[in-house]
Structure formats: structure tokens, C-alpha cells
C-alpha angles and dihedrals in degrees: 000000000000121000123214140192116236093250092051094054093045090051093050094049093044093052094048094047091047090051091055092052109277116137119238096265094047094047093049093047094050092044091050092052095044094050090043089060090053090049091054091052095255099120087164089076098035136082090323083083096061096089090046092053093047091052091050091051091050091047091052093246096110115049122199115222091012114172119256101223125189105211100175130018146174129174091271104028143043138183115212133198105212091193089219096292125152107305095223092053092048091045094056093048092048093051091046088053092049090051092050090053092046090053088058102035106021092246131050127188125181126185123199133197131178088041127145124223108307095200124217108014095212091076093073110044090050088065087063097041088053087064098050093267135117108244127208132187125178127173140176121213146186114309112275102134133078123229117247103282094012132101106205132079108265104138136050122241082256104195127204123207131186127178119197121189119235135171086272132015114351124259097250118190113185115167141153118229086227124073089259141357115262090239091062089058087049091052091052090050092050090050092049091241132136121245119244118264113271098034103095146006130212125245091275092055096254120138113255141174094204108108091202088066090072091059092045096063101293128125142221117245124241111253120262106067107219088008093046089134085081094060089042091052093050090049091055090052090052090050090054095047098042102028109029099030098045096038092238088122132243116277098256097040127101088237092066112094100179132263117077136312102214140204117188119187138181129187118198105222097204089059086071107025139350110284094233091053091050093049091049092053092048091049091052090049093052092047090051092050094046091047096054117112114276124242113245093257097045130089100187144354118243131190122226112284097029097096090055093049091052092047091049091054091049094048094046087057099040103027135245117287116216120198115248092239092049092048091048090053091049091050090050091053091048093052092047089055093046090241113158109254106163093099089053097052092088103039116202110252115215134196094035 
């Protein structure tokens, strides 16, 4: 499998997206976020998505330079029609709007409909936490997940992400309400690997480790194992917030047209308590958690966001590995768009 430097992958993505009609700013934003997902270890939301995005543009479902239209607004809220633009571009603008409203009102909430896939959720709440706010992003998505007790796809993977500022790196919780994101099944398929037990079921409702089963009528399970009703319950709440409330439509409804229904939120900390006091309380909390006795099988206690920071450091040093099938698909897209690829055929391995 080829290994790339960060700048190589960004350049590849930017050129391909520009060739399909994105302007320079859009192409760079989307490329930055896709490669950032690979850096964090979430290849499911990285460059594996490039062929998917190109296809959506060609099919008229993803529209470069689409207008960002506010259709309803109060001092603290807004509802935005993304007009099927690039999800990452819409996502940044929606979070910026939520932050602007939080600066004025203490809290800002922005809903978005007609929005394409926004990628890794963690990219948006950190914009708020970098400005002494608590950031929140929630989205629904195309049906890939079974209801608790069901066997067909009726819910999205419906992730929830919260970023909380600290005196160092933010506490960054980014989790699907399903056992796993669909893209992680796709990565396993592209690597020719089985999925772990408990991720998916086939179309008959039987457990399976064959990733192809998901794309042949199977479904992902809600998270929680024997208490999977908890993940299922959270997923329903996300459908209401992102599908019913925004008008984007719930995953299994005729109204839903794909992409993501989005809620972006920002909470201004100093509207509730002095920032320094808040940061001190969070620091005490983290120290208490880290200092608790370890279980016999554990070597340390991490807080959400730390595994991704460690993986990013490792991949910046050693390079980003791209699965052969994924790279082949990207090359195919590049050739179809008459984008020069010869200089990419022998990617520069780093960290050797």
C-alpha cells in the first residue's frame, strides 16, 4: 500500500476537486478536512471519500459554489439551506454562524438542510472550543443501521461530537450512535479484511464478519451490545434533531435526500461562569479521572481526543497509508478528469 506525506495527499485531493468544478478555496477546505481525518486515524472519513464526492458532483448532487442561504433566523438560532454544496464548506460556515450568535446571546444553534456529507465531525466543534466555547455537532445520515430488535437499515450512524476547552488540548468526544461508522466497514472492505464480530448483520439478520454483507442488504448494529437499546435511543434523538427539526428529513423517510441533516451549537462559557474557573474545574476533573486506580488490563487512562492526537503525530512522522483499492479508485477518478497523475504513481514514503 502506498504511503504519502500530508502535503502530497492534500495536493492530490485539491487538484481532483478543482478539476470537477470546485473553486480554489472550496477544494482546499475539503482536501484539508479529508486528509485531517486520515491523519487522526479515521481513514473512513478521509481520502477514501474523494471518488464518492466526484461522483456526486457529476450526478448533480454536490454543487460547487452553492449559496449558503439563511432561511429562518433569530438572535440565537438560524436555519440554513446548504443548497447541496460541499459539506465541509457548509459545516465551517454554519459553525462560524453559531459562534457569532453565541458571542451575542451566550448560546448559538444553527440547523442545516440540503447539506452533503460533512466528513469527520470533530473538525467543527474544535472551532468553538478554540474560542472559549463548548462546541457541539450532531448529524443524521443515510440509513445504514438497524433499529434495536430489527434487521433492516432504517437509521443513520448518527454521530455526536462535543469539544470542551481545557488548558491544553480539548476534550473531544466524537462517536457514532452505531457500533461503527459505515466508512470503517468500507475501509475493511477495501483492505480485504473481515470486520470484527458485533459490527454488522447480513440481510437475514445473522451476525457476519464479511464487510460485503453490509452492501448486500445487511445493516450495522446500534452501539451497546446487549444494551444496544441505548445507542438506538440516542440515534432516534439525533434523527429528531437533525431530520425532523431542520427539515432535512429522517433517514428512512421519503423526505430524506441523502447527505447530512446538521445541528451546530456553541455555548459561550463566560455567559455561565468565568473562563478561568471553568478551565480549573475541568482540569481538576481530568486529574481525578486520570489518577483513578487502573483496571488489571489497563496501562493508562486517556480522555477523548488523545488517541487521535497521538495517531496524528505518528502519521506526520511515518506518513499516511492508503489502501491499494482506495488509491486505485482515486487514480481512476484522476484519469477520468484528465488530472496529471504521473508524479503520484510512486508516492514518497516517509518515516522509513
